[in-house]
C-alpha positions as CSV (number, residue, x, y, z in Angstrom):
1,M,-119.8,-39.3,-56.2
2,K,-120.7,-38.7,-51.9
3,A,-117.0,-38.1,-51.0
4,F,-116.3,-35.7,-54.0
5,T,-119.5,-33.1,-53.0
6,E,-118.3,-33.6,-49.4
7,A,-114.7,-32.6,-50.7
8,L,-116.5,-29.6,-52.4
9,I,-118.1,-28.5,-49.4
10,T,-115.6,-29.2,-46.7
11,G,-112.2,-28.1,-48.9
12,T,-109.7,-30.9,-49.0
13,I,-106.6,-28.7,-46.4
14,D,-106.2,-30.1,-43.0
15,P,-106.5,-26.6,-41.3
16,T,-104.3,-28.0,-38.7
17,N,-100.9,-28.8,-40.6
18,N,-102.3,-27.0,-43.8
19,T,-101.4,-30.0,-45.4
20,D,-103.4,-32.4,-47.8
21,P,-103.1,-36.2,-48.4
22,L,-105.1,-35.9,-51.6
23,E,-102.8,-32.8,-52.8
24,L,-105.6,-31.1,-54.2
25,Y,-105.5,-28.2,-52.1
26,W,-109.2,-27.1,-52.9
27,R,-110.8,-24.4,-50.6
28,P,-114.4,-24.8,-49.3
29,R,-117.1,-24.3,-52.1
30,T,-120.5,-22.7,-51.2
31,V,-123.8,-24.6,-51.2
32,R,-124.8,-23.4,-54.2
33,D,-121.7,-24.4,-56.0
34,T,-121.2,-27.3,-55.0
35,N,-125.2,-28.3,-56.1
36,N,-124.5,-26.6,-59.7
37,L,-121.4,-28.7,-60.0
38,L,-123.4,-32.1,-59.1
39,F,-126.1,-31.3,-61.2
40,H,-124.2,-30.2,-63.9
41,I,-122.1,-33.9,-63.4
42,T,-124.9,-36.3,-62.6
43,H,-127.2,-34.9,-65.9
44,Y,-123.8,-35.6,-68.3
45,T,-123.3,-38.7,-66.9
46,D,-126.7,-39.6,-67.4
47,F,-126.2,-38.4,-71.1
48,L,-123.3,-40.7,-71.4
49,V,-125.0,-43.4,-70.1
50,L,-127.4,-43.2,-73.2
51,Q,-125.0,-43.1,-75.8
52,D,-123.9,-47.0,-77.6
53,Q,-120.2,-46.7,-77.0
54,Y,-120.8,-45.7,-73.2
55,S,-120.9,-49.4,-71.3
56,S,-120.7,-47.7,-67.4
57,N,-123.1,-47.3,-65.0
58,R,-124.8,-43.9,-63.7
59,V,-122.3,-42.3,-61.5
60,N,-124.7,-40.8,-59.6
61,P,-127.6,-43.5,-59.5
62,F,-131.4,-43.8,-58.6
63,R,-132.5,-45.3,-55.4
64,K,-136.1,-46.4,-54.2
65,A,-137.4,-43.1,-52.3
66,T,-138.7,-43.3,-48.6
67,S,-142.4,-42.2,-48.3
68,Y,-141.0,-39.1,-46.7
69,E,-138.9,-38.1,-49.9
70,E,-142.0,-39.4,-52.1
71,R,-143.9,-37.0,-50.2
72,L,-141.7,-34.2,-51.1
73,N,-141.4,-35.5,-54.3
74,W,-145.4,-35.1,-55.1
75,C,-144.9,-31.9,-53.4
76,A,-142.3,-30.8,-55.9
77,Y,-143.9,-31.9,-59.1
78,Y,-147.7,-30.0,-57.8
79,H,-145.5,-27.0,-57.3
80,K,-143.9,-27.0,-60.3
81,Q,-147.1,-28.0,-62.5
82,A,-149.0,-25.1,-61.0
83,N,-148.7,-22.4,-63.5
84,V,-147.9,-24.4,-66.4
85,F,-150.5,-23.5,-68.7
86,L,-151.4,-27.3,-70.1
87,N,-150.0,-29.5,-66.9
88,H,-153.0,-31.8,-68.0
89,L,-150.7,-33.1,-70.8
90,S,-147.8,-33.3,-68.6
91,K,-147.3,-37.3,-67.5
92,R,-147.4,-38.4,-64.0
93,E,-143.8,-40.2,-64.0
94,H,-142.7,-43.2,-61.3
95,T,-139.8,-40.8,-61.3
96,Q,-141.3,-39.6,-57.6
97,Q,-140.6,-42.8,-56.1
98,Q,-136.9,-42.4,-56.3
99,V,-134.1,-40.1,-55.2
100,R,-130.4,-40.0,-56.4
101,M,-128.1,-41.8,-54.0
102,V,-126.2,-38.3,-53.7
103,G,-128.5,-35.7,-53.0
104,A,-128.2,-32.1,-53.0
105,F,-127.3,-30.0,-49.7
106,K,-129.9,-28.1,-48.1
107,E,-129.0,-24.4,-49.2
108,S,-130.3,-21.4,-46.7
109,M,-133.0,-18.9,-48.1
110,H,-131.5,-15.7,-49.0
111,D,-134.7,-13.2,-48.3
112,T,-132.6,-9.7,-50.3
113,E,-134.9,-8.7,-53.1
114,Y,-136.1,-5.6,-51.3
115,A,-132.8,-4.0,-51.4
116,T,-132.8,-3.8,-55.1
117,R,-135.1,-0.8,-55.6
118,F,-134.3,2.9,-56.3
119,P,-133.9,5.1,-53.5
120,E,-137.0,7.1,-53.1
121,D,-135.4,10.3,-51.9
122,Q,-132.8,10.1,-54.8
123,I,-135.1,10.0,-58.1
124,E,-135.7,13.6,-58.4
125,R,-132.0,14.5,-57.5
126,L,-131.3,12.0,-60.4
127,L,-133.5,13.2,-63.0
128,Y,-132.7,17.0,-62.3
129,L,-129.0,17.0,-61.1
130,G,-128.1,13.7,-62.7
131,F,-129.3,14.4,-65.8
132,E,-128.3,18.0,-66.0
133,Q,-125.3,19.1,-68.2
134,G,-123.6,22.9,-68.2
135,K,-126.7,24.2,-67.5
136,K,-129.2,21.7,-69.9
137,Y,-131.6,18.9,-69.0
138,D,-130.9,15.9,-70.8
139,F,-135.3,15.8,-72.0
140,K,-134.7,12.2,-73.5
141,N,-132.6,10.4,-70.4
142,Q,-134.9,12.3,-68.0
143,A,-137.9,10.7,-69.7
144,I,-136.6,7.5,-70.5
145,T,-135.5,7.4,-67.3
146,F,-139.3,8.7,-66.0
147,L,-140.3,5.6,-67.5
148,M,-138.9,3.5,-65.3
149,N,-138.7,5.1,-62.1
150,Y,-143.1,6.5,-62.7
151,G,-143.7,4.4,-65.2
152,G,-142.5,1.0,-64.1
153,L,-141.6,0.0,-67.5
154,R,-138.7,-2.4,-67.8
155,K,-135.8,-0.8,-69.5
156,S,-136.3,-3.1,-72.6
157,E,-139.4,-1.7,-73.1
158,I,-138.7,1.3,-73.6
159,F,-137.2,1.1,-76.5
160,H,-140.0,-0.4,-78.5
161,I,-141.5,2.6,-78.3
162,F,-143.0,4.3,-81.3
163,T,-143.0,7.7,-81.2
164,S,-147.2,7.7,-82.0
165,D,-147.3,5.8,-79.2
166,I,-147.0,8.9,-76.4
167,T,-149.8,11.2,-77.1
168,L,-152.4,13.4,-75.1
169,H,-154.5,11.6,-72.6
170,P,-158.4,11.8,-74.5
171,N,-160.0,12.4,-71.1
172,R,-157.4,13.5,-68.4
173,K,-155.8,17.4,-69.9
174,H,-152.4,18.2,-69.6
175,E,-152.0,14.0,-69.4
176,A,-149.2,12.1,-71.7
177,L,-151.1,8.8,-72.2
178,V,-148.3,6.2,-73.1
179,R,-149.2,2.8,-75.0
180,V,-146.1,0.1,-75.1
181,Y,-147.4,-2.6,-78.1
182,H,-145.8,-5.6,-78.9
183,P,-143.0,-5.4,-80.6
184,E,-144.2,-7.1,-83.6
185,L,-147.7,-8.2,-83.2
186,G,-148.9,-4.7,-82.0
187,A,-151.6,-2.9,-84.4
188,S,-149.5,-0.4,-86.6
189,P,-149.3,2.9,-86.8
190,D,-150.7,2.8,-90.2
191,P,-153.7,1.1,-90.3
192,Y,-152.6,0.0,-93.9
193,F,-150.3,-2.6,-92.4
194,K,-151.9,-5.8,-90.5
195,N,-148.9,-5.1,-87.5
196,R,-145.9,-3.7,-86.7
197,R,-143.7,-6.6,-88.0
198,E,-145.1,-5.8,-91.2
199,Y,-144.7,-1.6,-91.1
200,L,-141.4,-1.9,-90.0
201,L,-140.0,-4.6,-92.7
202,T,-142.1,-2.6,-95.3
203,N,-141.1,1.2,-94.7
204,T,-138.2,1.3,-92.9
205,S,-135.1,-0.5,-93.0
206,Y,-135.4,-1.9,-89.3
207,K,-137.5,-4.5,-88.0
208,P,-138.8,-5.4,-84.3
209,R,-135.7,-4.8,-81.7
210,N,-136.6,-8.1,-80.4
211,N,-135.7,-9.6,-83.2
212,Y,-132.1,-8.7,-83.7
213,Q,-129.8,-11.5,-82.1
214,F,-128.7,-10.6,-79.2
215,S,-124.9,-9.2,-79.5
216,E,-126.5,-6.8,-82.1
217,R,-126.2,-3.0,-80.9
218,L,-130.4,-2.7,-81.9
219,Y,-131.6,-5.3,-80.1
220,S,-134.4,-4.7,-77.4
221,G,-135.7,-8.0,-75.5
222,W,-139.5,-8.4,-74.6
223,K,-140.0,-10.1,-71.6
224,T,-144.1,-11.3,-72.7
225,P,-146.0,-8.3,-70.4
226,L,-149.6,-8.4,-70.0
227,L,-151.6,-6.8,-72.3
228,T,-155.0,-5.2,-71.9
229,S,-156.1,-4.1,-75.5
230,K,-156.7,-6.2,-78.8
231,Q,-154.9,-4.4,-80.7
232,G,-151.6,-5.5,-78.7
233,Y,-150.8,-3.0,-76.0
234,F,-150.4,-1.8,-72.7
235,E,-151.1,1.7,-71.3
236,V,-148.4,3.5,-68.7
237,V,-149.9,3.4,-65.6
238,F,-148.3,6.7,-63.6
239,N,-147.3,6.7,-60.1
240,P,-147.9,9.3,-58.6
241,P,-151.0,10.1,-61.4
242,E,-149.7,13.9,-61.2
243,K,-146.3,12.4,-63.0
244,A,-148.5,12.0,-66.1
245,K,-148.3,15.9,-66.5
246,E,-144.7,16.3,-66.2
247,F,-143.4,13.6,-68.4
248,L,-145.8,15.3,-70.7
249,S,-143.6,18.1,-70.0
250,I,-140.5,16.9,-70.7
251,W,-141.3,14.6,-73.8
252,A,-142.5,17.7,-75.5
253,N,-139.5,19.4,-74.0
254,Y,-137.4,16.5,-75.8
255,L,-139.1,17.0,-79.5
256,K,-139.2,20.1,-79.3
257,F,-135.8,20.6,-78.4
258,Q,-133.2,18.0,-79.0
259,R,-134.8,14.7,-80.4
260,I,-132.6,14.5,-83.9
261,E,-135.3,13.5,-86.8
262,P,-134.3,10.4,-88.9
263,A,-132.0,11.0,-92.6
264,K,-134.9,11.1,-95.1
265,N,-132.5,7.9,-96.8
266,S,-133.5,5.9,-93.5
267,P,-136.7,6.7,-91.9
268,H,-137.7,5.1,-88.6
269,P,-140.7,5.9,-85.7
270,F,-138.7,4.5,-83.1
271,A,-139.1,7.7,-80.4
272,F,-136.1,8.0,-79.0
273,T,-132.8,8.5,-81.4
274,N,-129.2,8.9,-81.0
275,S,-127.1,11.8,-82.0
276,K,-127.3,10.8,-85.7
277,G,-131.5,10.3,-86.0
278,E,-130.8,6.5,-85.2
279,P,-132.9,4.6,-82.8
280,E,-130.8,4.8,-79.6
281,T,-129.8,2.0,-78.5
282,I,-129.8,0.1,-74.3
283,K,-125.8,0.3,-74.7
284,N,-125.5,3.8,-74.9
285,F,-128.4,4.4,-72.5
286,H,-126.7,2.8,-69.9
287,R,-123.4,4.7,-70.6
288,L,-124.8,7.5,-69.5
289,Y,-127.8,6.6,-67.2
290,K,-124.5,5.6,-65.5
291,N,-122.5,8.8,-65.9
292,A,-125.4,10.6,-64.5
293,I,-126.1,8.0,-61.1
294,E,-122.1,8.8,-60.7
295,R,-122.6,12.5,-61.2
296,I,-124.7,13.0,-58.3
297,G,-122.8,10.7,-55.8
298,L,-124.4,7.4,-56.0
299,T,-122.7,4.0,-57.1
300,Y,-123.9,2.1,-60.0
301,N,-124.5,-1.3,-58.0
302,K,-127.8,-3.7,-58.1
303,D,-127.3,-4.3,-54.3
304,L,-127.7,-1.1,-53.8
305,G,-130.6,-0.4,-56.3
306,T,-129.3,2.1,-58.5
307,T,-129.3,-0.4,-61.8
308,E,-131.9,0.7,-63.7
309,H,-134.2,-2.2,-62.4
310,G,-134.2,-0.6,-59.2
311,H,-136.8,2.0,-60.4
312,R,-139.2,-1.0,-61.5
313,H,-139.0,-2.2,-57.7
314,A,-139.4,1.5,-56.6
315,Y,-142.8,1.6,-58.7
316,G,-143.4,-2.1,-57.4
317,F,-143.3,-0.7,-53.9
318,R,-144.2,2.9,-54.2
319,A,-147.8,1.3,-55.3
320,R,-147.8,-0.8,-52.6
321,M,-147.3,2.1,-50.2
322,T,-150.3,3.9,-51.3
323,G,-152.7,1.3,-50.5
324,L,-152.8,-0.8,-54.0
325,N,-154.0,-4.8,-53.3
326,Q,-152.2,-7.7,-55.0
327,V,-154.1,-7.7,-57.3
328,E,-154.2,-3.6,-58.6
329,I,-150.9,-3.5,-58.4
330,Q,-150.8,-6.8,-61.3
331,K,-152.3,-4.7,-63.3
332,A,-150.3,-1.7,-62.8
333,M,-147.1,-3.5,-63.7
334,H,-148.3,-5.7,-66.1
335,H,-147.4,-9.3,-65.0
336,K,-149.3,-12.3,-66.0
337,S,-149.5,-14.0,-62.7
338,P,-150.8,-12.0,-59.4
339,S,-148.1,-13.5,-57.9
340,S,-145.0,-12.1,-60.0
341,C,-145.4,-8.8,-58.3
342,L,-144.5,-9.7,-54.8
343,V,-140.9,-9.6,-55.0
344,Y,-141.3,-5.9,-55.6
345,I,-143.4,-5.1,-53.0
346,K,-141.1,-6.1,-49.8
347,P,-140.0,-4.2,-46.9
348,T,-136.9,-3.7,-45.4
349,L,-136.1,-5.3,-42.0
350,E,-136.0,-1.5,-41.3
351,E,-139.5,-0.9,-42.6
352,V,-141.2,-4.0,-40.6
353,Q,-139.2,-2.5,-37.0
354,E,-141.1,1.2,-38.0
355,R,-144.1,-0.2,-38.6
356,L,-144.5,-2.3,-35.6
357,R,-143.2,1.1,-33.7
358,M,-146.1,3.1,-35.1
359,I,-148.9,0.0,-33.9
360,R,-147.6,0.6,-30.4
């Protein structure tokens, strides 16, 4: 097994004469690929050992850990258990006292998450040039993109929103109040029903969109954000705050001029509809969004921050730049753990260098 993993890392071809005595002609693989293959082979053969018809020994057996390795195992164990809600029920097994004969290669850590945020100087161009066709604005996709960038919402969360979830703010005139409810357990817009699941199944031919299969067109995921109300919702925090007024204007224009109402024989409460009045799909929005990105001369690419999720990264970093602390950013982004927002607020190397120049 050790020779196998080393062959994966180095390849089997002799570079001096381009020959391979093993006749495998493997090119070198990355450390990540090698560790993945080692992991799967090890665990699969461990499974085979437990089967009655399999009598061979483990391909990658255990050996007694050194004191240093045992300390590392315990550190890894406690780190893994730190954020587990029922960690007091976990058994402290003796596995910390042993390690594999062939262990994983150490992999270099790459800190590149900062590159995924949408360029701040391009968001207005995207909203007002990318979503413009024939001197007409596409208010629906403007509104969806607005909620991602200035509201910090995940793309999937937006497709659970009902029309009744977007209202006038009761305390701030001319601002929108947007609430995102749990797609199943959130309060129903009709108080007669206990939750949204019951409401949808009783009144429409639809069900909560996270209940569809991943392959179905109406599917929209739900990542269990931090809900701030007993009614099962959280409120969108616009940043900058004045964008709540701008969003309200876009939303009003969408309702007034472009939203196609659902057919009378197929009603539904979802906020965004397609050309037939059916609930808009993530797939169709993705197509239109990608077209808008390319219309303003950008390339749709995760590494450039121009994908849909890049807007949430932009929102988190903007919150950091306005001076919000980690706990405040956690609340604004609806994370359950304060550490979850750290990936969204990392500066680039150039920004760190610029900050140092300003200190001088």
